[in-house]
Residue, then its C-alpha position, 0 to 999 in steps of 0.5 A: m488516542i484522539m485528544k480533544t481541545d477547545k480550539y480547532v487546529p486545521i490539519s495544515d496548521f499542524y504541519a506549518g513550519r515542521s520538517i518531516f522525514i519519510t522512508g518509502g518516499t519513492g513508492f506508490l504511497g510515498i509519492v502521493l504522501i509527499e505531493k499531498l503534504l506539499y500541496g495541502c500543507p503549503d507552509i510545511g518545512n522541509l521533507y527529508i526523503l530516504v533514498r538508496e544510492k544507485k550507481g550512475v544516478s545522483p540524489a538530485e536526479r532521483v528527486k527529479n525523476l520522482v517529481n516527473s510523476p503526473i501527480f506533481e503537475r498541480l504542485k508545479t503549476d500552483k506551488p512550484e516553490n514547494l518542490k525545493k523542500i524535497i531533500p534527499v537523504i542517502g541511506d539504506l533501511t538494512e544498515l545501521n543508522l539507516g546508512i545515513s551519514t553523520q552530517d545528515l543524521q545531525i540535521l535530522y536530529d535537529e530539524v525533524s518533528v514528524v516521521f512517516h515510516l512507509a518503506a518495506t518489502i511488499k513482495f509476498n514470496e520474499p525470503l524470510s531472512v530478507a523480509v525480516k531484515i527490511n521490515v523488522g530490522g529497518t523499523e527498529e533503526v527508524i525508531k532509534l533515529c526518532q528517539n534521537m530527534k530533539n523535536i520529535e512529535v509523532f512517529v507514524y508506522m505504515s502497517t497493513i490490515f492483513s498482518n493479523t489475518d491468520h487462519e482462525r481470526k475472522t474479525i480484525v479490530e484496531k488494536l495491537y495483536p500478539s506477535p506471531k512468534h518471539m524474535d529469538e525464535v524467528y532469528r533461529m528459524i533463519e539461522e538454521n534454514d536456507p537463507k532463501e527459505t520462505f516457509s509454509p503458512e503453518v510455520l508462519c503461524g497461519r500467515p500466508n507469506t513472509y510479508t504479512f508475517t514480518k509486518a505482524l512482527a514489526e507491529n510488535i517491535v514498534a509497540e515494544k521499542r517506541g518507549s515514550l515516542p508518540t506513535v500512530m499505526i496505520r493499517p490500510s487494506v489493498v491500496t488502489p489507484i487515486k480516487d480524486e486528487p491529485a491525478k484521478g486514477w493514477i497508479a504506479n505498479w502492478m501490485g495487488p488485484t490489478p493484473i487479474l482485473t486487467l486480464l479479466a477485462k481482456g477476457w483471459v480470466r474466467g474462473l477464480y476461487g471464492e464466492n460472489e458475496f466475499t468482500f473486495e477489500i480495497i482502499p484508494v491510495d489518496y484515502v490512505v494518505n489523507m488518513t495518515i496525514i490526519a492521524a499524525a496531526r491529531q496524535n497530540r503527544s499521547k502515550v497511547l499507541s494509536i491504531y487506525h484502519s484505512c479500509s472499506t469493508a467496515d463502512n462501505p463493503l464492496t463484493v467481488l461480484d460488484a467489483k467484477i461487474n463494474y470493472l467489466k462495465e467500464s472496460s467494455k465501453h473501450n473495447f478492451n477485450e482480446l477474447p469475446f464476452p469477457g466474464l468471470i465465475f467465482t466458485t469453490s469447486n477446484w474441478l470447475l476452476f480447472l475446466l474453465a481455465f482449460i477451455f477458456q484460457t489454456i486452449p485460446a492461449y495455445l491457439g493464439d501463440l500458434l497463429l502468432y508463430l505462423s505469422g512470424k510474430p513472437i509468441r506471448y500468450i502461454k507466457m502470460l498465462k503462467k504469470l497469471e497462474l502465479c498471481v492467482a496462486t499468490l492471492k488465493y489465500f485472500s480471495s478464498r476468505c472473508w474477514a470482518m474489518k472494523a474501523s470505528r476508531a478511524q470513523e471517530l478520528i474523521g469525526t473530529l474534523n471540521e467540514q473544510d478539512k474533511k473536503k481537503f483531506p477526504c478519507n471516509p470510505r462511506d463517500i466512495n461510489w463503487e460503480e464510479y471508482m471501479a470505472t476510475y480504477f480501469n481508466g487509471v490502469n489503462k492510462y498510467l500502466i498500459n499507456r493506451s489511449s481511451 
């Protein structure tokens, strides 16, 4: 619930002097959140970051590796003293009390006011036993931790807009949906089957994978277990490179549509299941982070579970056709292709998809590997195609469907900001120019993942 007060409180003022606890701080979203909090809210207290202990790598070294990311450059230049506010807390999402020492727990209980729970396993093919332990069990442990904090003001849970996209639901709104299964039944499924079982969509109540299924379960755990804890739930769509700041185009991983877009630009992808007018539901990572920061600051200890969507389809839809055109337009400027005339056809004909793949992917891959073999170089194209096929199969559920994502409450939240905060924490998808952003997407992948000079 958005509470209105007579006096406007800037977002950075809310965080002044408040200490924060973050799970998932070493992930894509988490790194951007840490930087934005330290840079955009300079008077913030300490940021306690949950990190797993790794053999041979001390907590201090892990933090050092974290801030070596290119997105911390402006912070190092303008506010280097704020880097000292990053404090690692050794722990593990799968353990009791998150595996945090008694001494560190007491510090968190005494000092933390805001908790951002971003950590999760985002692997689509994770065994259900593992996904439940991390995404559901870990969330329960974080809630228990919050309930022992003396000064807790808001708990923020990072979900996904796709947690509620089953076979039948066509419209997703900013509300809590019923749990797909009771937890007792879920634990029984795990106990009675192979621990490595991922289960079919039919068993997962229409969810295509254990990731979206367990995130749906976790949403309901948050609602059931939070008690009087002021709580915000953010549901982003597919999170993509930074649009604006702190490092335009920065991206940290090959998740989501990035591998397919890259191989499209190289000329290796010629056909995908879908239709030209289907929406390409993506949102820049800086927009998700800014929405998250704003939502936490505006929660105002409400007893209502506040749910916000950070997505593009609701207010500024991008079709898969336009996404393809704009990505190829930019990649062609850099002569990025390996095969001539890169292009892509969207079709719902499996026969046409097979034909396109055989002529434009399989044959060139075998010929390419033959030439590499004859020249004494390591073969690589067939192996690449197998990875592509796995990626396409994993994402087919999403590329072959179209949902109406609604974000009226997110727009209402944005409407509470003054012009200064709107500029400082941009998160309105209406402001995205897709032609410019898809160029940013390509250049970010090229620079930060491929390390190829433009």
